[in-house]
Structures are given as C-alpha cells and as structure tokens.
Steps between C-alpha positions, in 0.01 A plus 500: 500500500273591780451240781121484458542425121742220578252351770241480218752330267593254786127411572416458128804282451396267788140484389598432138729207622206347692243536217742415226630199698151357540360591158773463256756276667246274683690534828334368810351800692746425784804543278361807324416680822850411638669624178303827537598549856873440432484749193335770717738441793807530282380828321385687825753733612631460869415866573125425393490196717630695801272802431193281465576308829534839670174649357307175585565560870509890494300757694342785300587843589205727529623810663843669539572791735610836370822474681572139354540387869167315528271292283195272511470151331200290459496157673312239305560209744396552868790437734762510239649830652569587867624799676879533492555288187743620245392546129711586200383739224565379146500733203312419191772602261842414624812519290686269729498119490431305724223711636617730788256661757467881480410542871447324824184560712351371829134425581351757737135388521272271325137615479206526267316757286252535221620533152355689210243226427393519860645157576688437833865428443800423720784745489847539664668823578879494436789744588812519285815424680760782530688569177392166343309635200711537173234699336140628578249222545223495238142342494612253231758352719431209724585356858646159560605314821874399517386129502312529182786711344759224567257233383466692169878531446539136582224413244695676228802301580330162433558305188236448240473136604445593867229750413319261273525217760376726776189581301450137409526378865285778638215390265536142589475585869182690438296269274688168450326299778159643388541387137623157597208456740257632252625238244445221744151618582417515130614152444304379794180660394525353152611141585252461802205610284439804722539741214241297301264501797506875524410533135223227516348655805499838345326361203255303715424820696423737214360243254606398150347816353759701708785263445714773339476694834611200692795460264602854532474507875680159544776602257552816703508326835733205376744742334593653836709209608530328166679626183264596217619225258420240754162651579411489122630138476262404781193698392493447119412135525201595728408773249501233229296259699245777559495557122418131451227514753335820374603475128562868477692815623853341480650847410343650811617229721861541373491879541342491845801269617743756371331804650539400854825328482697763314397787725594325820831395342613877479323646791467276807795349707649257551517467116863593440434828283283691749687358795842638360342837407340537858831410673692752280252769561480426868119426468368269786401174346155525653444838344620372168265200535197715569577749230562212238178332603299820443674616175526145362128419575383803319723436204407143487130588499557733201684216337212264555263763352725520186498108488131474525455760220756349264339156564167628353658593171787255463524121536819291604491140350551240741817326382676196632842583665794277603470583869163332575298230310124490458500192733669710774251767449210263537654355827548855627142611430360198676743507802331516842572810714493272812836349384663834557610676815245701699455858386607648832830305499561591125460875565691504836862508352397803285292710747676428835822690396297802388310495835822469712690770308198728499471454872855595565455810286197607700706516810663824348173669590508619863127468550537118433837442674412682815211253563735198496755366757872513409501123490218492249663766276813298510329182392314681222815666381688180493216297323453797262869505379471425120749207529328344803160550351588332174692236695184394688301497169767284350450237783124497468533464109747213540273329764211520252720340228597216725127459635366472141766308311632293782837485321828396638753738644717427191222611261432802706860599503512465124206732466655758726828479307316567185324799630823649644664453170232734351533734805876495492502635138263782590706590807817525282309729246367723773822521698700590176226758456570629830865529419408685177263732689765572772773606253252700301394696817874572568496694175283760667214463248240570774650833577517574120123434465443706824680801347267500192273796498122463612524128567152447644372184661295426196797532277713273727253208485447555127871490454526167688211354291642604156861378591372174605283461199787590265722244656229225516413559135853491389631183675169309601546412871272700732717395796824631334318822409392561855846427635673735253252790550516499896882489452479829311231661719548320836713780658220753450298368802808546720635815365215734486142542631287358235175669608338151494552147647761316321259207462346691203829509326539121555142449358572727207815286417282184532234621271757623255628127464178410324518679167591351257512122495605369162743237348795589721298406817531139620141541651371587155620155375388317823136635444489460124636136498301378815175633369544395136513864375691595190764778521252745323217405745722547799606840371126581422350399827778496779729802424208765482353361823817506708579847373148621587529351857834669546364844389187461718718409797715800441201730478385374845857580635483856354171543666651368837781746473278784428225440755653273755871563507570371851803718535 
C-alpha cells in the first residue's frame, strides 16, 4: 500500500474515533479526542514522523547548477541561515531507513531576489562539499540544517505516549491561562450584574423598538469572554421580560440573542474554539479578534435580518419554563438600572484586553514603533501580552464583583472555584484537541494536501469550511469540529505559501462550525428548553438561521481571500 493511501486511512480512523466516541458511545469530548490521538499515533509509521518533521523545517531548492556543485534554496524565515552554515540535502524518495542525507552543502551567500510573481524573497547560495553527493540533486529534493535533522530523528524515536503528551502540554502552554482567566471574567460579569448592565444600557440606548439589535450586539460582545451557553442563560430572561413588557416579538428576541452569541463563540478569541485555531495556525490573537469581529458582525446582521423576516410570518408562543418563573420576570422587568455597575466599568474587562493586545500588535509597523521610545515599546509589549492583558481584565472584573456584592472572601473564592471548574474542563478538551492535532500533523497530511493538483486559495478555504461543517453536523460540538479540522489542516500554514493570510483559514473553520445545529448539539437543547421551544420549532427556527450565518460568514471570507489576501 502506498504511504499516501495509508496516511488517509490513519486520518480517517482518528476522526472516526472522535466522532463515533462522542456520537455513539457518548464519551466526553476529552476522552474521545485523546483516544483519537492515541490511535493516530500508533498507526503512523516512524518513517513518516521523521520525514514530516524534516519537511516542516526544510528549505525549498529553487535552482541546481548544471555541474551539480551549486544550488540555490529559498529562505522563508529571515536570519535562519548564515554564511558558512552546513545544510544537508534530503531526497524525496529514499529506499533506506532511517532517512540518510544524499549530500552535504555549505552556505556561501544569503541575498534576495524577485520570484516569478514579482515578490521579493530571500535566497541562499549553496556549494556542494567535495564528493558528498551520492546522486544528482533534483528540484524536488530539500535542504535541512543538521540541528533539525537530529531533532527529526529524535522525534521518530519517541513513544506514542510521549508524542501525545507533548502536543497536550504545548497546547496548555499556549491557551490554558487564557481560558482560565476568561472563565473568571465571565463569572464576574454575570454575578456582579455587569453583563446585565451592558444589555440594559444597549436597550436603553436604541429604544424598545430596536431591542433585537441590542440583544444581538450584547450577545456578541458578551460571548467574547463568556461561553455561549452561559450568555444565553443570562439573556433569555431579559428577552422574556421584554416580551412581557411589549406583548409581542418573542421569537425575534430569542433569535436575536442567538445571532450575536453564536458567531462570537466560533470567531472571536479568547473563546476556546477560535483561540485554539488561531494558535495552531500561528495567527496573531489581535488579527484573529479583528477578523472575527468583522466576519462575525456581518454574519450576525444577516442572521438578524432572517430573524426579522421569519418573525413577521411565524409566532413563537410564550410558554412557561422551569428556569424562571413569572414572578422572577416581573422583578427583572422592574429592576432599576441604578442598582447595577456603571456601564464603563462593566465594559472595561471586555474592551481593555482588546485595546492592549491591539496596541502591542501595532508596534509591528515601523511607522508607529519608530515614533516611540524603547521604554514605551517595552511597556506596551508587556501589557499587550495576551496573558497579561487578560490578567489585568480579570483583576478589574473581580474588583467589580466585590464592589457590587460586598461578599466575603469565602464566597468570592467559591465563585472563582466554580468558574475554574468550567474553565478546567474546556482546557482539558482543547489540550486533548492539541494532542490530536499534533499527531495528525505528524502523518504529513498537510504535504499530502499541498501535493494535490491546482489547490487554489479559494479551494483551500472551501475545504476547511466543508470539513468543519461535516464534522460539526456529525457529532454536534462546534468546538470539537474546529479542533479536529485544524488538526488536519494546521500544517498547511507552516508547510507552504498559502497565497493569503492564515487568518482566513481560521475564519473559514469558524464559519464551518455553524452548520448544522440539530439534536446532537448541546446548544440546540439549551436554546430550545430555555426559550420554551419544542424540538420541531428549534429545528424550524434555529437550525436554518445558524446555517445561514455560517454560509454568509464563509462568503465574506472568500471575498477577503480574493480581493484582500494580505499575503
């Protein structure tokens, strides 16, 4: 059997274990992802692990001298090669195992030139050491440093458990602190009344006639640090209270809450799904935030348009539900806004991290950094670190909670412990997803996709969208779908020139996690039970709307790739 065919079998086996574990055996997502990672790790040949590690850090050969004594390689990372360094030349088809270099070369000069697309690229001119070439060097061979060669051989010698654990730990290091802090911020916003203040202020600003716009905007904003289920728990009583006050448009209020919350949940960090995808694709968190805000806002507006249209032709009966009584709703409808935290303080834990992280990102532009002193740049970079920025926001959110509730330290500690319990479960799921993605990438799937004929940028983002949609529809969880898809496609951003910014790939994966919400999705049941919808009504109203928003967001991504690739 050809190695490429075996790679496909290995990948399908891992994905089948994840989907089957969640869907049929009702395994926790953490266990399903871990089982999938172990399966892929066991089935992946050692030779494939070594070759993938080599190719991941390889230099592409773009020219070979007629005498086979000189060659030119493309340097993707500035400063990675220097004059006098030794490079090994690896053959693409080698009969021996472990992989043996076919030649040794030395870097003579590192310079720049324009390629066929008139883009400036860095190149290195190499000379082959005397009598070291075992055969003529070809353009489909590649160069590697001795350090990366030894690391690749060492990677192949690791056990399955070591490789799975390495992927797990690497993911925890990247996003563990962020998810834990976001969970604490979300808890503080809810218990202090800050989240309710944001919603009420939005309704007060736009008026009751535009209350659906306020619900959409508030849901979108709150779903950035707070999980979607929690956002819906918070906002649905306010939607019901608004229905009691106006006597109509209950369906519109419910759908408006969903439109904002569900798009931010899949597109804007530090929500776990988009945060994990951005980290795996090496997308700067500020860039992911901005892209998610743009694409998510457009998709949410289309979703609100759908909700407004469907509300004119259908009516959702206002039914009692176990979560909130009519007496509670009456109290909520008459609650004074003055009893809640100030609006600026309520918004600060959400907006401050965005500003700090964005400020750090802007320093990458020389026109801005050149106007600031070194001390100022250091301060901005420190405060703009994603962990530091969210840490500051956490302190503000906790202070707001203490200020409003005046609770004891024991009660505060209990609230934090509850939020960390939720965050801890999410960390375990995403870290297991990182382990799964790590072993998937060791199969060389990214190079397999790269070798496909005529893989255009539009085809790549379409592939990302369709894979995520298929996995989401099959097993229900949008987060698991995003984690699995980026595990399959994550290596592409590192192994080849995409022709567009990898943020578009991340956004396509996020949009693909929206279709199709049905009975295997926990969010489907949360929305249905909390709003009083029957299963049929939830399928009729929620499933088409979330699918529509995902498709609209995907179309926006395609337009971005085509007209603003940011390559």
